[in-house]
C-alpha positions as CSV (number, residue, x, y, z in Angstrom):
1,M,90.9,117.1,72.4
2,E,87.5,118.9,72.4
3,S,88.1,122.7,72.3
4,G,86.4,125.1,74.8
5,A,85.9,122.5,77.5
6,M,85.4,124.7,80.6
7,Y,84.3,123.7,84.1
8,T,81.3,125.3,85.9
9,E,81.1,127.6,88.9
10,L,80.3,125.5,91.9
11,D,77.7,126.4,94.6
12,L,75.2,125.0,97.0
13,F,71.5,125.3,96.1
14,I,69.3,126.0,99.2
15,G,65.8,127.5,99.3
16,G,66.1,128.6,95.7
17,E,69.4,130.4,96.4
18,R,72.8,129.6,94.9
19,I,75.4,129.9,97.6
20,G,79.1,130.1,96.7
21,S,82.3,129.5,98.6
22,A,82.5,132.9,100.3
23,L,82.7,132.5,104.1
24,R,82.5,128.7,103.8
25,S,85.1,126.0,104.0
26,G,85.5,123.9,100.9
27,E,87.7,121.6,99.0
28,P,89.4,121.4,95.5
29,V,87.9,119.5,92.7
30,L,90.5,117.7,90.5
31,N,90.5,116.6,86.9
32,P,91.5,112.9,87.2
33,A,93.1,112.9,83.7
34,T,95.7,115.5,84.8
35,G,95.5,115.8,88.6
36,D,95.0,119.6,88.1
37,V,92.5,121.6,90.3
38,I,89.5,122.7,88.2
39,G,87.3,124.2,90.9
40,T,86.6,124.9,94.5
41,L,83.6,123.3,96.1
42,P,81.9,125.0,99.1
43,H,80.8,122.9,102.1
44,A,77.4,123.5,103.7
45,T,77.5,124.8,107.3
46,R,75.2,123.5,110.0
47,A,73.1,126.6,109.5
48,D,72.9,125.8,105.8
49,L,71.7,122.3,106.6
50,D,69.2,123.6,109.1
51,R,67.8,125.9,106.4
52,A,67.7,123.1,103.9
53,L,65.7,120.9,106.2
54,E,63.3,123.7,107.2
55,T,62.8,124.7,103.6
56,S,62.3,121.1,102.5
57,A,59.5,120.6,105.0
58,R,57.7,123.7,103.8
59,A,58.2,122.8,100.1
60,F,56.9,119.3,100.6
61,K,53.5,120.7,101.6
62,V,53.4,122.7,98.4
63,W,54.7,120.0,96.0
64,K,52.6,117.1,97.3
65,R,49.5,119.2,96.6
66,T,50.6,120.1,93.1
67,L,48.6,118.2,90.6
68,A,50.6,115.2,89.1
69,V,50.0,116.6,85.6
70,D,51.6,119.9,86.7
71,R,54.5,118.2,88.4
72,A,55.1,116.3,85.1
73,K,55.1,119.5,83.1
74,I,57.9,121.0,85.2
75,M,59.9,117.8,85.1
76,R,59.6,117.5,81.4
77,R,60.6,121.1,81.0
78,A,63.7,120.4,83.0
79,A,64.4,117.4,80.8
80,D,64.2,119.6,77.7
81,I,66.6,122.2,79.3
82,L,69.0,119.4,80.0
83,R,68.8,118.2,76.4
84,D,69.6,121.7,75.2
85,R,72.6,121.8,77.5
86,Q,73.7,118.2,77.1
87,E,76.9,118.8,75.2
88,R,78.1,121.4,77.7
89,I,77.2,119.2,80.7
90,A,78.9,116.2,79.1
91,Q,82.1,118.1,79.0
92,I,81.8,119.1,82.6
93,L,81.1,115.5,83.5
94,T,84.2,114.3,81.7
95,L,86.4,117.0,83.2
96,E,85.5,116.0,86.8
97,E,85.0,112.2,86.4
98,G,87.3,111.3,83.5
99,K,85.2,109.0,81.4
100,P,85.4,109.4,77.6
101,L,83.1,112.2,76.3
102,R,80.9,109.8,74.3
103,E,80.2,107.9,77.6
104,S,79.3,111.1,79.3
105,R,76.9,111.9,76.4
106,A,75.3,108.4,76.7
107,E,74.9,108.7,80.5
108,L,73.1,112.0,80.1
109,T,70.8,110.6,77.4
110,L,69.8,107.8,79.7
111,S,69.5,110.2,82.7
112,I,67.1,112.5,80.8
113,E,65.1,109.6,79.5
114,T,64.7,108.5,83.1
115,L,63.4,112.0,84.1
116,D,60.9,111.9,81.2
117,W,59.7,108.4,82.2
118,M,59.2,109.3,85.8
119,A,57.4,112.5,85.0
120,D,54.8,110.5,83.2
121,E,54.8,107.6,85.8
122,G,53.9,110.1,88.5
123,R,50.6,110.6,86.7
124,R,50.0,106.9,87.0
125,S,50.5,106.5,90.8
126,Y,47.3,104.5,91.1
127,G,45.6,103.3,94.2
128,R,42.7,100.8,94.2
129,V,39.1,100.3,95.3
130,I,38.5,97.4,97.6
131,P,35.2,95.6,98.1
132,G,33.6,96.9,101.3
133,H,32.6,95.0,104.4
134,T,29.1,96.5,104.4
135,P,26.8,97.7,101.5
136,D,27.5,101.3,102.3
137,A,31.3,101.0,102.9
138,R,33.7,102.7,100.6
139,V,37.2,101.2,100.9
140,L,40.2,102.7,99.2
141,A,44.0,102.1,99.2
142,V,45.8,105.2,98.1
143,R,49.4,106.0,97.6
144,E,50.8,109.2,99.0
145,P,54.3,110.8,98.9
146,V,56.3,109.7,101.9
147,G,57.7,113.1,102.7
148,P,61.0,115.0,102.4
149,V,63.9,112.8,101.2
150,A,67.6,112.9,101.8
151,A,69.6,111.4,98.9
152,F,73.3,110.6,98.5
153,T,74.9,109.9,95.1
154,P,78.4,108.6,94.1
155,W,81.0,110.0,91.8
156,N,81.0,107.3,89.1
157,F,77.7,108.2,87.4
158,P,77.0,111.8,88.6
159,A,74.2,112.4,86.1
160,L,72.4,109.0,86.2
161,T,72.4,108.4,89.9
162,T,71.4,112.0,90.6
163,L,68.5,112.0,88.2
164,R,67.2,108.6,89.2
165,K,66.8,109.9,92.7
166,I,65.5,113.3,91.8
167,S,63.0,112.0,89.3
168,G,61.6,109.3,91.6
169,A,61.1,111.7,94.4
170,L,59.6,114.6,92.4
171,G,57.4,112.2,90.4
172,A,55.9,110.9,93.6
173,G,55.4,114.3,95.1
174,C,58.3,114.5,97.5
175,S,60.8,117.3,98.2
176,I,64.5,116.2,98.2
177,I,67.8,117.3,99.7
178,L,70.6,115.9,97.5
179,K,74.1,115.5,98.8
180,A,76.0,114.7,95.6
181,A,79.6,113.4,95.5
182,E,82.2,116.0,96.3
183,E,84.5,114.5,93.6
184,T,82.0,115.3,90.8
185,P,79.9,118.2,91.9
186,G,79.6,120.1,88.7
187,T,77.2,117.7,87.0
188,A,74.8,117.9,90.0
189,V,75.1,121.7,90.0
190,E,74.1,121.9,86.4
191,I,71.1,119.5,87.0
192,A,69.9,121.7,89.8
193,R,70.1,124.8,87.7
194,A,68.0,123.1,85.0
195,F,65.2,122.4,87.5
196,E,65.5,126.0,88.8
197,D,65.1,127.3,85.2
198,A,62.2,124.9,84.6
199,G,60.3,126.6,87.4
200,L,60.5,124.1,90.1
201,P,59.2,125.7,93.3
202,D,61.9,126.9,95.7
203,G,63.0,124.2,98.2
204,V,61.6,121.2,96.4
205,L,65.1,120.3,95.2
206,Q,68.1,121.4,97.2
207,L,71.8,120.6,96.7
208,V,74.4,120.4,99.5
209,F,78.0,119.3,99.8
210,G,80.4,118.6,102.7
211,V,82.2,115.9,104.7
212,P,79.9,112.9,103.8
213,A,79.6,111.3,107.2
214,D,78.9,114.7,108.9
215,V,76.2,115.7,106.4
216,S,74.5,112.3,106.3
217,E,74.4,112.0,110.1
218,Y,73.0,115.5,110.5
219,L,70.3,115.1,107.9
220,L,69.2,111.7,109.1
221,A,69.0,112.9,112.7
222,S,66.3,115.3,111.7
223,D,62.6,114.5,112.1
224,V,62.0,116.3,108.8
225,I,63.5,113.5,106.7
226,R,61.2,110.6,106.0
227,K,63.2,108.6,103.5
228,I,66.8,108.2,102.4
229,S,68.1,106.9,99.1
230,F,71.8,106.0,98.8
231,T,74.0,104.7,96.1
232,G,77.6,103.7,97.1
233,S,79.6,101.2,99.0
234,T,78.1,98.4,101.0
235,R,79.8,99.5,104.2
236,V,78.5,103.0,104.1
237,G,75.1,101.9,102.9
238,Q,74.7,99.5,105.8
239,N,75.6,102.2,108.3
240,L,73.0,104.6,106.8
241,A,70.4,101.8,106.7
242,A,71.0,101.2,110.4
243,M,70.5,104.9,111.1
244,A,67.3,105.0,109.1
245,A,66.0,101.9,110.9
246,S,66.6,103.5,114.2
247,R,64.1,106.2,113.2
248,S,61.8,103.9,111.4
249,I,62.1,105.7,108.1
250,R,62.1,104.2,104.7
251,F,65.3,103.6,102.7
252,T,66.5,102.5,99.3
253,M,70.1,101.2,99.1
254,E,72.0,100.5,95.8
255,L,75.3,99.1,97.0
256,G,78.3,97.3,95.8
257,G,78.4,94.3,93.4
258,H,80.8,91.7,92.1
259,A,79.0,90.5,89.0
260,P,79.8,87.0,87.7
261,V,79.8,86.3,83.9
262,L,79.0,82.7,83.0
263,V,80.1,81.8,79.4
264,F,78.9,78.4,78.4
265,P,80.4,76.2,75.6
266,D,77.5,76.9,73.2
267,A,77.8,80.7,73.6
268,D,78.6,83.2,70.8
269,I,82.1,83.9,71.9
270,D,82.6,86.9,69.7
271,K,79.4,88.5,71.0
272,A,80.3,87.7,74.6
273,V,83.7,89.4,74.2
274,E,82.3,92.4,72.4
275,L,79.6,93.0,75.0
276,M,81.5,92.1,78.1
277,G,84.7,93.7,77.0
278,G,82.9,97.0,76.3
279,F,81.1,96.8,79.6
280,K,84.1,95.7,81.6
281,Y,86.2,98.7,80.6
282,R,83.4,101.3,80.4
283,N,84.2,104.1,82.9
284,A,87.5,102.3,83.6
285,G,85.6,99.5,85.2
286,Q,84.2,101.9,87.9
287,V,80.7,100.6,87.6
288,C,78.7,98.8,90.3
289,V,77.2,96.4,87.7
290,A,80.4,95.9,85.7
291,P,81.3,92.2,85.0
292,T,84.0,91.4,87.5
293,R,84.3,87.6,87.7
294,F,84.5,85.7,84.4
295,F,83.6,82.0,84.6
296,V,84.3,80.5,81.2
297,H,83.7,76.8,80.3
298,E,86.9,74.9,79.8
299,D,86.0,74.0,76.2
300,V,86.0,77.7,75.2
301,H,88.2,79.2,77.9
302,D,91.4,79.7,75.8
303,R,89.5,81.2,72.9
304,F,87.6,83.6,75.1
305,A,90.7,84.6,77.1
306,S,92.7,85.3,74.0
307,A,89.9,87.4,72.4
308,L,89.3,89.4,75.6
309,T,93.1,90.0,76.0
310,A,93.2,91.4,72.4
311,F,90.2,93.6,73.1
312,A,91.7,95.1,76.2
313,A,95.1,95.5,74.6
314,N,93.6,97.5,71.8
315,L,91.9,100.0,74.0
316,K,93.2,103.6,73.8
317,V,93.6,104.9,77.3
318,G,93.8,108.7,77.7
319,D,92.1,111.9,78.6
320,G,88.3,111.6,78.2
321,L,88.2,114.8,76.2
322,D,90.5,113.3,73.5
323,K,88.3,111.9,70.8
324,A,90.7,108.9,70.3
325,S,90.4,107.8,73.9
326,T,88.3,104.7,74.5
327,M,89.0,104.4,78.3
328,G,89.7,107.3,80.7
329,P,91.4,107.5,84.1
330,M,90.6,106.1,87.5
331,A,88.9,108.5,89.9
332,N,91.9,109.2,92.0
333,L,95.3,107.9,93.0
334,R,93.8,105.6,95.7
335,R,92.0,103.7,93.0
336,V,95.2,103.2,91.0
337,D,97.0,101.9,94.1
338,A,94.1,99.6,94.9
339,M,94.3,98.1,91.3
340,Q,98.0,97.5,91.6
341,A,97.5,95.8,95.0
342,M,94.9,93.5,93.6
343,V,97.1,92.6,90.6
344,D,100.1,91.9,92.7
345,D,98.0,89.8,95.1
346,A,96.6,87.7,92.2
347,K,100.1,87.2,90.8
348,R,101.4,85.9,94.1
349,T,98.5,83.4,94.2
350,G,99.3,82.0,90.8
351,A,97.5,84.2,88.2
352,T,99.0,85.1,84.8
353,I,98.7,88.6,83.5
354,T,97.9,88.4,79.8
355,T,97.8,92.2,79.3
356,G,98.0,95.3,81.4
357,G,98.6,95.0,85.1
358,E,100.2,98.4,85.8
359,R,99.8,102.1,86.0
360,I,100.2,104.2,82.8
361,G,102.4,107.2,83.2
362,N,102.7,109.4,86.2
363,A,100.3,112.3,85.3
364,G,96.7,111.7,86.0
365,Y,95.3,108.4,87.3
366,F,95.5,105.9,84.5
367,F,95.7,102.1,84.9
368,A,96.1,99.8,82.0
369,P,93.1,97.6,80.9
370,T,94.0,94.2,82.5
371,V,93.2,90.6,81.9
372,M,94.4,87.7,84.0
373,T,93.9,84.0,83.8
374,G,94.4,81.2,86.3
375,V,93.1,83.2,89.2
376,Q,92.8,81.2,92.3
377,D,89.9,81.4,94.8
378,A,92.2,82.8,97.4
379,A,92.9,85.9,95.4
380,R,91.5,89.1,96.8
381,I,90.0,90.1,93.5
382,L,87.6,87.2,93.6
383,R,86.3,88.2,97.1
384,E,86.5,92.0,97.0
385,E,84.8,94.2,94.4
386,P,87.7,95.5,92.2
387,F,85.8,98.6,90.9
388,G,88.4,99.0,88.1
389,P,89.6,97.8,84.7
390,I,90.7,94.2,85.7
391,A,89.1,91.1,84.3
392,P,89.9,87.8,86.1
393,I,89.1,84.7,84.1
394,M,88.5,81.3,85.6
395,R,87.6,77.9,84.1
396,F,84.6,75.8,85.0
397,S,83.4,72.4,83.8
398,G,79.9,71.9,85.2
399,M,76.6,73.8,85.7
400,D,76.2,73.1,89.4
401,E,79.8,74.0,90.0
402,V,79.6,77.4,88.3
403,I,76.3,78.3,90.0
404,A,77.8,77.6,93.4
405,R,80.8,79.7,92.6
406,A,78.8,82.6,91.1
407,N,76.6,82.6,94.2
408,S,79.4,82.2,96.8
409,L,79.8,85.9,97.7
410,P,77.5,88.1,99.8
411,F,77.0,90.4,96.7
412,G,73.9,90.1,94.6
413,L,73.6,93.0,92.2
414,S,73.9,91.8,88.6
415,S,74.9,88.7,86.7
416,Y,75.5,87.9,83.0
417,V,75.0,84.7,81.1
418,F,76.0,83.7,77.6
419,T,74.5,80.6,76.1
420,A,72.5,79.5,73.0
421,S,70.4,77.1,75.1
422,E,66.9,78.2,76.3
423,R,67.1,75.6,79.0
424,T,70.4,77.0,80.3
425,A,69.1,80.5,80.2
426,R,66.0,79.6,82.2
427,I,68.0,77.7,84.8
428,M,70.5,80.5,85.2
429,S,67.8,83.2,85.5
430,Q,66.2,81.2,88.3
431,E,69.3,80.0,90.1
432,L,71.6,83.1,90.1
433,E,71.3,85.1,93.3
434,A,71.1,88.6,91.8
435,G,68.7,91.4,91.5
436,M,69.3,91.6,87.8
437,V,70.3,88.9,85.3
438,A,71.1,89.6,81.7
439,V,71.3,86.7,79.2
440,N,73.3,87.4,76.0
441,S,73.1,91.1,76.9
442,A,74.9,93.7,78.9
443,T,71.8,95.9,79.5
444,V,70.4,96.0,83.0
445,S,69.8,99.8,83.3
446,L,66.5,101.0,81.7
447,P,64.2,103.9,82.7
448,Q,61.2,101.6,82.7
449,A,62.7,98.7,84.6
450,P,63.7,98.2,88.3
451,F,67.4,98.6,89.1
452,G,68.6,97.1,92.3
453,G,70.3,94.3,94.1
454,I,69.7,91.7,96.8
455,K,71.8,90.3,99.6
456,S,74.6,92.8,100.6
457,S,74.1,94.6,97.3
458,G,71.1,96.6,98.4
459,E,67.4,97.0,99.3
460,G,64.7,98.3,97.0
461,S,64.9,99.4,93.4
462,E,65.3,102.6,91.4
463,G,63.7,102.9,87.9
464,G,60.4,101.4,86.8
465,I,57.2,101.6,88.8
466,E,59.2,100.3,91.7
467,G,61.4,103.3,91.6
468,L,58.4,105.6,92.0
469,Q,56.6,103.5,94.6
470,A,59.8,103.7,96.7
471,Y,58.9,107.3,97.4
472,T,55.3,106.6,98.4
473,Q,53.4,105.1,101.3
474,T,50.1,103.3,101.3
475,K,47.1,104.7,103.2
476,L,43.8,102.8,103.7
477,V,40.6,104.9,103.7
478,V,37.4,103.3,104.9
479,Q,34.3,105.5,104.6
480,Q,31.0,104.4,105.9
């Protein structure tokens, strides 16, 4: 186990001031590998939220007038600070979230790269000149920051989702109030401190915690907020989108997924197992874009199932701070119980468990990496996002059949295809109903590319130029 792994002091960050738990209610933060309390998180009061809103409105007026090149300098300075503190923050992330330390390091690397990319992209938020309707007319379309933002992030990627939202907002010239996940607050606290130390003006970034529904409803009821960005469950996201629509404010929603994997008979099976196995059990399967429905052609089904079973069985499950661990715990006991319920349901409907299928030990929240075959369409796991380390494998025989099955759910976040055929790859990229399709790859998250879903999996994108434009609005200027 890594020595010296210590948690951080938790606080709110409002108006440039760190506010601790004195005179405020709060909640314990647990280490999911042990179930032990590692910190106490203060909740923002109504007065705190009012102050955050007031300060965000004032800070927006300052930040939007700050030159894009100067905004980029501060953002890049924050990125450098985060790099200097990366190992320390990675340990905090693993303590509160559970994932193996090397996964925390990799998440922080991608997060910091996203911040760097958006810092520069903010300098390229171009408008355009439009031919006029008279000889003397000057017609411009310009992009302006939309205004103060309320952002909400989940517990499974506390660095990446946080920095995606912060970097998009700041790069565009918006101020932002972030309500990060109460289960994993330490990472967000450390990120806020990095921006503070980088010289970000007071109030441009603020961090609050509390009862999620209460905080979100209070912030969204304010006329100050002009955009929301949310990553989390489909149900909560749809509720927030309805609230935003009632006030005619912009929103970005990155919601749940249930990603199909289509393995064709000409696929490189070893590569497919290596990539999808590694991605399936990353963060104990608690990933919105994780592969969750494995459709394997009948000609290679048995070989694939055998190889994925061996892959899962060889994983070392344990505390993420243990260098030997290749998979960490679930987030909480509720997730463990949910996994067991899905496994039991699949078995009742005829599935065969080839490895795993049960909780490991009674300390911490560990569930064995699981593979099941012969899963029937009636099984819950084929209709509900598992968000855990369970891989159901189904046979298919024809292309039209597997396309229909892959597209049969309301989800449309990511899809994965393995084939040696250019024609099959082209057809799948056209026909699969998903915001992101990876062919012979597990990579769908890049700083320079849009990340987002369609159907019930979301609205809008983070990352890429789309991620910056999501925090801007278009203004037409006609000068005669």
